FILUMMAR-908561 format. One record per residue (C-alpha): residue number from 0; residue in three letters; x, y, z. Coordinates in pm, 1 decimal. Example, Ala and Ser with C-alpha at 12.3 -4.5 7.8 and 13.67 -1.06 7.14 Angstrom:
BEGIN
num:0 | residuo:ALA | east:1230.0 | north:-450.0 | up:780.0
num:1 | residuo:SER | east:1367.0 | north:-106.0 | up:714.0
This chain:
BEGIN
num:0 | residuo:MET | east:0.0 | north:0.0 | up:0.0
num:1 | residuo:ALA | east:128.2 | north:346.7 | up:-84.0
num:2 | residuo:GLU | east:260.3 | north:550.6 | up:207.2
num:3 | residuo:ASN | east:-16.3 | north:810.8 | up:179.8
num:4 | residuo:THR | east:-303.8 | north:567.9 | up:121.9
num:5 | residuo:PHE | east:-529.5 | north:468.5 | up:408.8
num:6 | residuo:ILE | east:-811.5 | north:215.1 | up:432.1
num:7 | residuo:LEU | east:-1118.0 | north:327.9 | up:625.8
num:8 | residuo:LYS | east:-1340.3 | north:44.1 | up:754.1
num:9 | residuo:PRO | east:-1656.3 | north:198.7 | up:899.4
num:10 | residuo:ASN | east:-1872.3 | north:-17.5 | up:1125.4
num:11 | residuo:HIS | east:-2183.0 | north:-169.8 | up:967.9
num:12 | residuo:GLY | east:-2461.8 | north:89.9 | up:979.9
num:13 | residuo:ALA | east:-2228.1 | north:386.6 | up:1045.0
num:14 | residuo:ASP | east:-2284.9 | north:719.3 | up:864.8
num:15 | residuo:VAL | east:-2030.5 | north:699.4 | up:580.8
num:16 | residuo:MET | east:-1994.9 | north:1072.4 | up:515.9
num:17 | residuo:ALA | east:-1948.3 | north:1148.7 | up:888.9
num:18 | residuo:GLU | east:-1693.0 | north:866.7 | up:923.1
num:19 | residuo:ILE | east:-1491.8 | north:996.8 | up:626.9
num:20 | residuo:GLU | east:-1487.0 | north:1351.9 | up:763.7
num:21 | residuo:LYS | east:-1395.4 | north:1227.7 | up:1113.8
num:22 | residuo:PHE | east:-1112.7 | north:1023.5 | up:961.5
num:23 | residuo:VAL | east:-960.4 | north:1311.3 | up:761.3
num:24 | residuo:VAL | east:-980.1 | north:1541.7 | up:1065.1
num:25 | residuo:GLU | east:-807.6 | north:1281.9 | up:1287.4
num:26 | residuo:LYS | east:-533.6 | north:1224.4 | up:1027.3
num:27 | residuo:GLN | east:-499.0 | north:1601.7 | up:964.8
num:28 | residuo:ILE | east:-562.9 | north:1557.9 | up:593.7
num:29 | residuo:ASP | east:-629.8 | north:1882.4 | up:405.6
num:30 | residuo:TYR | east:-674.1 | north:1730.3 | up:59.8
num:31 | residuo:CYS | east:-732.2 | north:1372.2 | up:-49.4
num:32 | residuo:PHE | east:-886.1 | north:1150.9 | up:-311.8
num:33 | residuo:ILE | east:-1118.3 | north:856.5 | up:-271.3
num:34 | residuo:VAL | east:-933.4 | north:605.4 | up:-488.5
num:35 | residuo:GLY | east:-1133.9 | north:288.9 | up:-436.5
num:36 | residuo:ALA | east:-1377.8 | north:91.7 | up:-226.9
num:37 | residuo:SER | east:-1512.6 | north:-256.3 | up:-182.6
num:38 | residuo:GLY | east:-1817.0 | north:-378.6 | up:-1.5
num:39 | residuo:ARG | east:-2163.2 | north:-233.9 | up:18.0
num:40 | residuo:LEU | east:-2350.5 | north:88.8 | up:81.2
num:41 | residuo:LYS | east:-2675.4 | north:76.9 | up:274.5
num:42 | residuo:ASP | east:-2981.5 | north:305.2 | up:270.2
num:43 | residuo:PHE | east:-2812.2 | north:577.0 | up:68.1
num:44 | residuo:GLU | east:-2911.4 | north:880.5 | up:-133.6
num:45 | residuo:MET | east:-2744.8 | north:1022.3 | up:-440.9
num:46 | residuo:VAL | east:-2803.6 | north:1279.9 | up:-709.5
num:47 | residuo:SER | east:-2856.8 | north:1083.3 | up:-1027.3
num:48 | residuo:SER | east:-3014.8 | north:1087.5 | up:-1370.5
num:49 | residuo:ASP | east:-3293.7 | north:840.1 | up:-1432.9
num:50 | residuo:GLY | east:-3341.7 | north:920.7 | up:-1800.4
num:51 | residuo:SER | east:-3615.2 | north:1177.5 | up:-1737.0
num:52 | residuo:GLY | east:-3392.3 | north:1427.1 | up:-1558.5
num:53 | residuo:ILE | east:-3157.5 | north:1481.9 | up:-1270.0
num:54 | residuo:GLY | east:-3279.0 | north:1442.5 | up:-914.3
num:55 | residuo:LYS | east:-3219.3 | north:1282.5 | up:-578.9
num:56 | residuo:ALA | east:-3273.7 | north:909.2 | up:-560.3
num:57 | residuo:LYS | east:-3300.8 | north:702.0 | up:-241.7
num:58 | residuo:PHE | east:-3182.0 | north:343.6 | up:-232.6
num:59 | residuo:PRO | east:-3312.5 | north:139.8 | up:62.8
num:60 | residuo:GLY | east:-3128.1 | north:-183.2 | up:134.6
num:61 | residuo:GLU | east:-2768.8 | north:-277.2 | up:53.1
num:62 | residuo:TYR | east:-2594.8 | north:-242.3 | up:-282.4
num:63 | residuo:GLU | east:-2251.3 | north:-354.0 | up:-398.4
num:64 | residuo:ILE | east:-2015.6 | north:-72.0 | up:-500.5
num:65 | residuo:SER | east:-1896.7 | north:-114.7 | up:-860.7
num:66 | residuo:ALA | east:-1682.6 | north:200.7 | up:-869.2
num:67 | residuo:ILE | east:-1610.9 | north:504.9 | up:-655.2
num:68 | residuo:SER | east:-1411.1 | north:825.6 | up:-691.2
num:69 | residuo:GLY | east:-1402.2 | north:1161.6 | up:-526.1
num:70 | residuo:LYS | east:-1214.0 | north:1419.8 | up:-329.0
num:71 | residuo:ILE | east:-1225.4 | north:1582.8 | up:9.9
num:72 | residuo:GLU | east:-1078.0 | north:1928.6 | up:55.8
num:73 | residuo:LYS | east:-1040.1 | north:2147.0 | up:362.0
num:74 | residuo:GLY | east:-1153.3 | north:2499.8 | up:284.3
num:75 | residuo:LYS | east:-1016.0 | north:2829.3 | up:411.3
num:76 | residuo:GLY | east:-1260.7 | north:2836.9 | up:702.9
num:77 | residuo:GLY | east:-1164.3 | north:2484.7 | up:809.1
num:78 | residuo:LYS | east:-1485.5 | north:2330.9 | up:672.1
num:79 | residuo:TYR | east:-1448.9 | north:2022.0 | up:454.7
num:80 | residuo:SER | east:-1596.7 | north:1994.1 | up:106.7
num:81 | residuo:THR | east:-1674.4 | north:1638.9 | up:0.0
num:82 | residuo:ASN | east:-1760.7 | north:1523.2 | up:-351.6
num:83 | residuo:ILE | east:-1794.0 | north:1147.0 | up:-391.3
num:84 | residuo:ARG | east:-1931.1 | north:969.8 | up:-697.6
num:85 | residuo:VAL | east:-2040.6 | north:607.3 | up:-687.5
num:86 | residuo:SER | east:-2159.7 | north:344.3 | up:-927.6
num:87 | residuo:ILE | east:-2367.8 | north:57.5 | up:-795.7
num:88 | residuo:SER | east:-2562.3 | north:-233.0 | up:-940.3
num:89 | residuo:SER | east:-2927.4 | north:-220.3 | up:-846.3
num:90 | residuo:SER | east:-3182.6 | north:-497.7 | up:-880.9
num:91 | residuo:GLY | east:-3168.8 | north:-674.6 | up:-1215.0
num:92 | residuo:PHE | east:-2802.8 | north:-572.8 | up:-1248.0
num:93 | residuo:SER | east:-2904.7 | north:-225.9 | up:-1365.7
num:94 | residuo:PRO | east:-2614.4 | north:13.6 | up:-1308.1
num:95 | residuo:ARG | east:-2680.1 | north:343.9 | up:-1132.4
num:96 | residuo:ALA | east:-2430.2 | north:621.1 | up:-1074.9
num:97 | residuo:GLY | east:-2431.2 | north:961.4 | up:-915.4
num:98 | residuo:GLN | east:-2301.4 | north:1193.7 | up:-647.2
num:99 | residuo:LEU | east:-2331.6 | north:1044.2 | up:-300.8
num:100 | residuo:ILE | east:-2532.8 | north:1262.6 | up:-62.3
num:101 | residuo:SER | east:-2569.1 | north:1029.5 | up:236.2
num:102 | residuo:ALA | east:-2510.3 | north:662.7 | up:311.4
num:103 | residuo:LYS | east:-2472.0 | north:404.4 | up:581.8
num:104 | residuo:ALA | east:-2196.7 | north:145.4 | up:572.6
num:105 | residuo:GLY | east:-2312.5 | north:-189.3 | up:444.9
num:106 | residuo:ALA | east:-2145.4 | north:-527.6 | up:468.0
num:107 | residuo:MET | east:-1764.2 | north:-529.3 | up:457.1
num:108 | residuo:LEU | east:-1728.6 | north:-167.6 | up:340.4
num:109 | residuo:GLU | east:-1369.4 | north:-51.5 | up:296.0
num:110 | residuo:ILE | east:-1277.5 | north:285.9 | up:146.2
num:111 | residuo:ALA | east:-929.2 | north:371.2 | up:15.0
num:112 | residuo:ILE | east:-830.2 | north:733.8 | up:80.9
num:113 | residuo:ARG | east:-510.7 | north:882.2 | up:-65.5
num:114 | residuo:LYS | east:-368.1 | north:1188.9 | up:106.8
num:115 | residuo:VAL | east:-221.1 | north:1450.6 | up:-126.9
num:116 | residuo:ASP | east:74.3 | north:1658.3 | up:-15.1
num:117 | residuo:MET | east:-33.6 | north:2011.5 | up:-103.6
num:118 | residuo:LYS | east:332.4 | north:2114.9 | up:-145.1
num:119 | residuo:LYS | east:360.4 | north:1876.0 | up:-437.9
num:120 | residuo:ILE | east:62.7 | north:2010.3 | up:-633.3
num:121 | residuo:ILE | east:159.7 | north:2201.5 | up:-944.4
num:122 | residuo:MET | east:-42.4 | north:2518.2 | up:-991.6
């Protein structure tokens, strides 16, 4: 595992977004990427397109994560900005993707977070 990559394993039923923010605060991470995940999300909400437009969609139950990406950035006021995109397979193996708004940890959820050294960012 890369030196700056951490694996977060939230407890089953834990608030995923709160656990991620708690983790980055504890590790004093100002900027990081979500680089992967395995396991399931439970009872989550995301902004998604269903073919008729863009809106919030709620997903009760547990769904396997197919793909995940995102970033977390600490702003000037110390508040974190989180943007996480997920792809899941819903019933009938229909893929759904969107921006994660809220979620609980499902079975065996593990999230890979890569810390970025802000001194190494080229601007």
